[in-house]
N, C-alpha and C positions, 0 to 999 in steps of 0.2 A: 710348776702348774704347765699340761700342754696348751700351747694356743690353740685357738678356739677359730673358725673360720671370719668371725666376726672382727675379731684381732688382726686380721689375717688384713682385713680390707681396709679395717679403719687404714693399715701403714701405709697402704696403697693410697690413700686419700680418696679412696670411696664413699659415698652419703650415702648411700643404702646401708653401712654396719651399725650405723646409728638410728637415722630419721626414716621416715617412707616419702613423708611430704606429698601423699596419693600417688607416689613413685612417676610422678612428669618426669624427673631425670632420669628413669632408667631406660634407657634405648635397648635393643635387642644386643648390642657389643656387651654390655653390663650382663645382659643378664646371660649371654654367652658365657664372660668371665665367670663369674658366681659357679655357673655348673663345671665349668672345669676346676675349679677351685675346690668345689665340694670333693668332685669324682680324684682329684690329686690328695687332697686330708683324707676321706676315705682310704683310698692305698696306702697310706702314711701315718694313720693317725697310731698304730700301734707304738711304730719309732718314736714319735714325739710325746703320746704319754708316759714312757718308759724312758722316754730321755737318752736312750739307745744310739748307736752309731748308725747312722743310714747307708741303707745301701748302695751301690752306685748308679744305679739308674736315680736317685732323687734328683741329683741336679741337671740331671738330662729331659726329665718329664716338667722341672720347674722353669727349666729356661725354654722349653718348648710351650708350655702356656702363656711365657712371657713375651716369647718373639708372635706367638698368635694374633697376641692382643695389645700388648702392647705399647705399637708405633700410633696405633687410632686413640686409645685412651688418653696416653702422654704426651702429646704429640709437643714439636720444636717450639710453637708459636707462643701466643701468651695466654697464659691460664686466667681465664675470668668467667664470671657467669653465662655469656654468650657462647662462649667457643669449648668451654668444658663444664659443664653444669653439673655434672654427674659426679665432679670433682669437690671436697671441701676448699675453699683457700687456704693457701699456706698459713700454719701457725693457728687455725680456728680451732684444732682439736691438738693435743699433744703428741698423738702418733705421728702426726702427719706436720711437724715441724716448716718444711721448707717442698717447694714444687717440686715433682719428678719431670723431669723430659726422659723419656725413652733412650734416645740417643744417644746421651750423657751418661744415665744411672746403670742402666740395661745392658746395651748395643756394644759388649766391649769381649 
């Protein structure tokens, strides 16, 4: 079964994957990320659904999305309701067991 956009957002800890809460948490950065994830998913959906090998540019395109949004969405400082209100607290949902920090998890 292919991943859906909501599955990807949950794995990234983003609240919009499950509940909206009037979308107060939805900053322009989150809207931009969602748009980029949807475009990425649409481009690679055939490969995901058929579980085929991904084309070479798959990783490059994914890294571009993460580089563009990552430092602001998963900062190095504390993750809490005041500083990263768009993220689930680590462990609140099974898909997001621990906090993501861009510099430690993506920027390698």
